[in-house]
C-alpha positions in Angstrom: -11.4 -8.6 -18.7 -13.3 -6.6 -16.1 -15.0 -3.4 -17.0 -17.2 -1.1 -14.9 -21.0 -1.4 -15.5 -22.9 0.9 -17.7 -24.7 2.3 -14.7 -21.4 3.0 -12.9 -20.0 4.7 -16.0 -23.1 6.9 -16.3 -23.0 7.8 -12.6 -19.3 8.8 -12.8 -20.0 11.1 -15.8 -23.1 12.6 -14.3 -21.4 13.3 -10.9 -18.3 14.7 -12.6 -20.5 17.1 -14.7 -22.3 18.3 -11.6 -19.0 19.0 -9.9 -19.6 16.4 -7.1 -16.4 14.5 -7.5 -14.3 17.5 -6.3 -12.1 17.5 -9.5 -11.5 13.7 -9.3 -10.9 12.5 -13.0 -13.4 9.9 -14.1 -10.4 7.6 -15.0 -9.3 7.7 -11.3 -12.8 7.1 -10.0 -13.1 4.1 -12.4 -9.8 2.6 -11.2 -11.0 3.0 -7.6 -14.0 0.8 -8.4 -11.8 -2.0 -9.5 -9.5 -1.5 -6.4 -12.5 -1.7 -4.2 -13.7 -4.9 -5.8 -10.3 -6.5 -5.4 -10.1 -5.5 -1.7 -13.6 -6.9 -1.1 -12.5 -10.3 -2.5 -9.2 -10.2 -0.5 -11.1 -9.4 2.7 -13.0 -12.7 2.4 -10.1 -14.8 1.1 -9.6 -18.2 2.9 -6.4 -20.0 2.3 -6.6 -23.8 2.1 -3.6 -26.1 2.0 -2.5 -29.7 2.7 0.4 -28.9 5.1 -1.4 -30.0 8.3 0.0 -33.1 9.8 -3.4 -34.6 10.7 -5.1 -34.2 7.3 -6.6 -37.6 6.4 -7.4 -38.2 2.7 -9.3 -41.3 3.8 -11.9 -39.0 5.1 -12.0 -37.1 1.9 -10.1 -34.3 3.5 -7.3 -33.1 1.1 -6.9 -29.5 2.3 -8.0 -27.4 5.2 -8.6 -23.7 5.9 -5.6 -22.0 7.6 -7.3 -19.7 10.0 -3.9 -18.2 11.1 -3.4 -16.3 7.8 -4.7 -12.8 8.0 -4.6 -10.0 5.4 -4.3 -6.5 6.8 -5.0 -3.4 4.7 -2.1 -0.9 4.8 -0.4 2.0 3.1 -1.7 5.1 1.3 -4.8 3.5 -0.2 -5.8 2.5 3.3 -5.3 6.1 4.5 -7.5 7.3 1.7 -10.3 4.7 1.6 -10.4 3.3 5.1 -9.3 6.3 7.3 -10.5 9.1 4.9 -7.4 11.2 5.7 -5.8 12.0 2.3 -7.4 13.5 -0.7 -5.4 11.8 -3.4 -5.9 8.7 -5.5 -3.7 6.0 -4.1 -3.2 3.3 -6.8 -1.4 0.5 -5.1 -3.0 -2.1 -2.8 -0.7 -2.8 0.1 -1.4 -5.8 2.3 0.4 -6.9 5.4 0.2 -10.7 5.9 0.1 -11.7 9.6 0.7 -15.3 10.5 -0.4 -16.7 13.8 0.0 -20.3 15.1 -2.1 -22.9 13.4 -4.7 -24.8 15.5 -3.3 -28.1 14.2 0.5 -28.8 13.8 2.0 -28.7 10.4 3.8 -31.6 8.8 7.4 -32.1 9.9 9.8 -29.6 8.4 7.1 -27.2 7.2 6.6 -23.7 8.5 5.8 -20.1 7.5 7.3 -20.4 4.0 4.8 -23.1 2.8 1.9 -21.2 4.4 2.9 -18.0 2.5 3.5 -19.9 -0.7 0.0 -21.4 -0.3 -1.4 -17.9 0.1 0.4 -16.7 -3.0 -0.8 -19.6 -5.1 -4.4 -18.4 -4.4 -3.8 -14.9 -5.8 -3.6 -15.5 -9.6 -6.9 -17.5 -9.6 -8.5 -14.8 -7.4 -7.4 -12.1 -9.9 -8.5 -14.1 -12.9 -11.8 -14.8 -11.3 -12.4 -11.0 -11.0 -11.4 -10.4 -14.6 -8.0 -8.9 -13.7 -5.5 -11.2 -15.5 -1.9 -10.8 -14.4 0.3 -8.8 -16.8 3.0 -10.1 -19.0 5.8 -7.5 -19.0 7.6 -7.0 -22.3 10.9 -6.3 -20.5 11.0 -9.9 -19.1 10.3 -8.7 -15.6 8.8 -11.5 -13.5 5.1 -11.1 -12.6 4.4 -12.0 -9.9 7.7 -11.1 -8.3 8.4 -13.2 -5.2 11.4 -12.9 -2.9 12.7 -13.3 0.7 11.3 -16.9 1.1 7.8 -15.8 0.0 7.7 -13.0 2.6 7.3 -10.5 -0.3 4.9 -10.9 -3.2 3.9 -8.3 -5.8 1.7 -8.7 -8.9 0.5 -6.4 -11.6 -2.9 -7.1 -13.2 -4.9 -5.7 -16.1 -8.3 -4.0 -16.2 -10.2 -2.6 -19.2 -10.8 1.2 -19.0 -13.8 2.8 -20.7 -11.9 6.1 -20.9 -8.8 7.5 -22.6 -5.6 7.1 -20.8 -4.9 9.5 -17.9 -1.1 10.4 -17.9 -0.5 10.2 -14.1 -2.5 7.0 -13.6 -0.9 3.6 -14.2 -3.2 1.4 -16.5 -2.9 -1.6 -14.1 -3.6 -2.8 -10.6 -0.7 -3.4 -8.4 -1.1 -5.7 -5.4 1.7 -6.1 -2.8 1.7 -8.6 0.0 4.4 -8.5 2.7 4.6 -10.6 5.8 5.1 -8.2 8.7 3.7 -8.0 12.1 2.1 -4.6 12.9 3.4 -3.0 16.0 0.2 -1.1 17.0 -3.4 -2.3 17.4 -5.3 -2.8 14.2 -8.5 -1.0 13.4 -11.6 -2.5 11.8 -12.9 -0.3 9.0 -15.7 -0.3 6.5 -15.8 1.6 3.2 -17.1 1.7 -0.3 -16.4 3.3 -3.7 -14.6 6.7 -3.6 -17.1 8.3 -6.0 -20.0 7.5 -3.8 -18.2 8.8 -0.7 -17.3 12.1 -2.4 -20.8 12.6 -3.7 -22.4 11.8 -0.4 -24.3 8.8 -1.9 -25.3 5.6 0.0 -22.7 2.9 -0.5 -23.8 0.3 -3.0 -20.9 -2.1 -2.1 -18.8 -2.1 1.0 -15.6 -3.7 2.3 -14.9 -4.6 5.9 -11.3 -5.3 6.7 -8.7 -4.9 9.5 -6.4 -1.9 8.8 -3.0 -0.7 10.0 -3.4 2.3 12.2 -2.8 5.9 11.0 0.1 6.2 13.5 2.0 3.2 12.3 1.5 4.3 8.7 2.9 7.7 9.4 6.0 6.2 11.0 6.5 3.9 8.1 6.1 6.6 5.5 8.7 8.9 7.1 11.2 6.1 7.3 10.5 4.7 3.8 11.0 8.0 2.0 14.2 9.0 3.9 15.8 5.5 3.7 15.1 5.0 0.0 16.3 8.4 -1.0 19.4 8.0 1.0 20.1 4.8 -0.9 19.9 6.8 -4.1 21.5 10.0 -3.2 24.4 8.3 -1.4 25.2 6.5 -4.6 24.3 3.0 -3.8 21.4 2.6 -6.3 23.2 1.2 -9.3 20.3 -0.5 -11.1 17.2 1.3 -12.2 15.9 4.4 -10.6 13.9 5.3 -7.5 10.1 5.2 -7.7 9.1 8.8 -8.6 5.8 8.4 -6.8 7.6 8.1 -3.4 6.9 11.8 -2.9 3.4 10.7 -2.0 4.8 10.1 1.5 5.5 13.9 1.9 1.8 14.7 1.1 0.4 11.8 3.2 2.4 12.6 6.3 1.5 16.3 6.0 -2.2 15.4 5.9 -1.8 13.2 9.0 0.0 16.1 10.7 -3.0 18.4 9.8 -5.9 16.1 10.5 -4.7 13.4 12.9 -2.0 15.0 14.9 -3.0 13.1 18.0 -1.8 9.9 16.3 1.8 11.1 16.0 2.8 10.3 19.6 2.2 6.6 19.1 4.0 6.9 15.7 7.0 8.4 17.5 7.1 5.7 20.1 7.5 2.9 17.5 9.8 4.8 15.1 13.1 3.6 16.7 11.9 0.0 16.4 11.1 0.5 12.7 14.5 2.0 12.1 16.1 -1.0 13.8 14.0 -3.4 11.7 15.0 -1.7 8.4 18.6 -1.7 9.5 18.4 -5.4 9.8 16.3 -6.1 6.7 18.3 -4.0 4.3 21.7 -4.6 5.8 24.5 -4.2 3.2 22.6 -1.8 0.9 24.0 1.3 2.5 27.0 0.8 4.8 26.6 4.1 6.5 22.9 3.3 7.2 24.1 0.0 8.7 26.4 1.8 11.2 24.5 5.1 11.9 21.0 5.1 10.4 19.8 8.2 12.3 22.6 10.4 10.9 21.9 9.2 7.4 18.2 9.9 7.7 18.8 13.4 9.1 21.2 14.3 6.3 18.7 13.0 3.7 16.0 15.1 5.2 18.1 18.2 4.8 19.0 17.3 1.2 15.4 16.6 0.3 14.4 20.1 1.3 16.7 21.8 -1.1 17.8 19.6 -4.1 14.6 20.1 -6.1 14.0 16.4 -7.0 11.1 15.9 -4.7 9.6 19.3 -5.8 9.7 18.1 -9.4 8.1 14.7 -8.6 5.5 16.4 -6.4 4.3 18.6 -9.3 4.5 15.8 -11.9 3.3 12.7 -10.1 1.4 13.8 -7.0 -0.6 16.9 -7.7 -2.6 15.4 -10.7 -3.9 12.7 -8.4 -5.0 15.1 -5.6 -8.7 15.8 -5.6 -9.0 18.9 -3.4 -10.1 22.5 -4.1 -7.0 23.7 -2.2 -4.1 21.6 -3.2 -1.2 22.2 -0.9 2.1 23.3 -2.4 5.2 21.2 -2.0 6.7 23.8 0.4 3.6 23.5 2.6 3.6 19.8 2.6 7.3 19.4 3.1 7.3 21.8 6.1 4.8 19.6 7.9 6.7 16.4 6.8 9.9 17.9 8.1 8.4 18.8 11.5 7.1 15.2 11.9 10.3 13.6 10.7 12.5 15.7 13.0 10.3 14.7 16.0 10.5 11.0 15.1 14.3 11.2 14.6 14.7 12.8 18.0 13.2 9.7 19.6 16.0 7.5 18.3 
């Protein structure tokens, strides 16, 4: 199982002792090293399969690289590592899978599903090769979890920590891949380990990867938080409970509002299209959202401000992962989130 090097461990402890990590716990910096290594491998992944119609085994060609499969870095970890906009540890690795037409035709009857399946079949060996074996959940939960004709894939993987457990940090890596076409232009970004960035050190390892824009991420985060809490608060979530870390969207959108306000016009322009997409994708989960999504989202925004649940989750799950000398209060973050959300909803 993968473990950070002795030199990396020493560097983390020395920098933390000197106050150069801005309060970032060493456990968090350690996990970021593993996340960076996984992203580096994903950025170079080439998917080979045998679904092309002109593959000829007689020429010793059994598989071929599918150049139309692209992996795009997205989500909060992208905001943190690639865009440098948020001062919190983002644990999950969110990847958007973009499929473009293949140069050669596929075999008859084969399409996106087999291409996505081929991609997903590459992931376990990639994780194992890095020393991150997929987890076996004791509750019988499938890992990886695959649904929607292979459009959605999520896997949890192990790593070995050299430190004691940190309560707010999950002791696993979570990789999520979803096939979805970005609406705004992508941005090529290069970044390294978080601890080196915070300490102003030269990067010893870098990742170059296409990223979802700040604008599109902002629009997605506003919609995700409001739609998912509406699902719970309107009484439709019968199984399980809502992800308590969703409150991260409040903080992230507030940071975008503070440091990248010029991106919000583009975010506003695509928000109605994202709402329509969610209305189609999650049809049947919340009948009122199906018929009048904007009213549901507005009502949920009002409830979120006063019912106390997000405040509790903000204090418990978000603040411990924020590395900033001036950590914003929930009231400060939510005021900015509310301003952005109301503006987006007015565009619908």
